[in-house]
C-alpha positions in Angstrom: 178.1 95.0 -76.8 177.7 97.0 -80.0 176.0 100.5 -80.7 174.5 101.4 -83.9 173.6 104.8 -85.0 171.7 105.9 -88.1 168.9 105.8 -90.3 167.6 104.1 -93.8 166.0 105.3 -96.8 163.9 102.7 -99.0 161.7 102.3 -101.6 159.0 99.5 -100.9 157.2 97.4 -103.4 153.9 95.5 -102.1 152.3 92.8 -104.3 148.8 91.4 -103.1 148.5 87.5 -103.5 144.7 87.9 -102.7 142.5 90.1 -100.5 144.4 89.2 -97.1 148.0 88.0 -98.1 151.2 90.4 -99.5 154.6 90.1 -100.4 156.8 92.9 -100.2 160.4 94.0 -101.2 162.4 96.8 -100.1 165.6 98.3 -101.8 167.8 101.4 -100.5 170.5 102.6 -98.4 171.5 103.0 -94.8 173.6 105.7 -93.4 175.1 104.5 -89.9 178.1 104.2 -87.6 179.0 101.5 -85.6 180.8 101.6 -82.0 181.4 98.5 -79.6 182.6 97.8 -76.1 185.0 94.9 -75.2 184.6 93.8 -71.7 187.6 91.7 -70.4 185.6 90.1 -67.6 186.2 92.6 -65.1 184.8 96.3 -64.5 186.9 97.9 -67.2 185.3 98.4 -70.6 187.0 100.2 -73.4 184.9 101.8 -76.2 185.8 102.0 -79.8 186.5 105.6 -81.4 184.8 104.8 -84.6 182.7 107.9 -85.3 182.7 107.8 -89.0 179.3 107.3 -90.7 179.1 105.2 -93.6 176.4 104.5 -96.4 176.0 101.3 -97.7 173.1 99.1 -99.6 170.2 97.5 -97.8 167.7 94.9 -99.1 164.7 93.4 -97.4 161.9 91.0 -98.1 159.0 89.8 -96.3 155.1 89.2 -96.2 152.2 89.6 -94.0 148.3 89.4 -93.9 145.6 92.0 -93.7 142.5 91.5 -91.8 139.7 93.8 -93.2 137.9 95.7 -90.5 135.6 97.1 -92.8 134.8 100.8 -94.3 138.3 101.1 -96.0 140.0 100.0 -92.8 142.5 96.8 -92.1 144.7 95.8 -89.6 148.0 94.2 -90.9 150.7 91.8 -89.4 153.9 91.3 -91.2 157.4 89.9 -91.1 160.4 91.2 -92.7 164.3 90.1 -93.2 166.6 93.3 -93.7 170.1 92.8 -94.8 172.6 95.5 -95.0 175.6 94.7 -97.5 178.5 96.2 -95.6 182.2 95.1 -94.5 183.6 92.0 -93.0 184.5 93.1 -89.5 186.5 91.9 -86.5 186.4 93.3 -83.0 189.5 95.2 -82.2 189.8 96.3 -85.8 191.1 100.0 -86.0 189.5 101.0 -89.1 187.1 104.2 -88.7 185.5 103.1 -92.0 184.0 100.0 -91.4 180.3 99.1 -90.9 179.6 95.4 -90.4 177.1 93.4 -92.6 174.0 93.2 -90.4 170.8 91.0 -91.1 167.7 91.3 -88.8 164.3 90.2 -88.6 161.4 92.5 -88.1 157.7 91.8 -86.8 155.6 94.7 -87.7 151.8 95.5 -87.1 149.8 98.4 -89.2 146.9 100.1 -89.2 145.7 101.2 -92.9 142.8 103.4 -93.5 141.1 105.3 -96.5 139.1 108.0 -96.9 135.7 107.8 -98.8 
């Protein structure tokens, strides 16, 4: 089992292909630590002692669809792929300064509104 703890800070650029469809890109950094638990098939687990936070670059690309609800309001549905560029990692590694490379896919829903 793995455990991650941290946060990311990213800048976002969004390009509208037309009234409804958009592409987006994100670039930034993640500050996180990574712990894991090794199970040997019995009730005994061991938890790693990796308590050091690391800062690594992060990149994301994605896109989505905006459904116009009228009066400066829309509902958006999107999909984004994020990747953290970090270290190669093997379970059992004793180094406290390693954060593994990670890729994840995020589905999101947004509600956008404007005043006026």
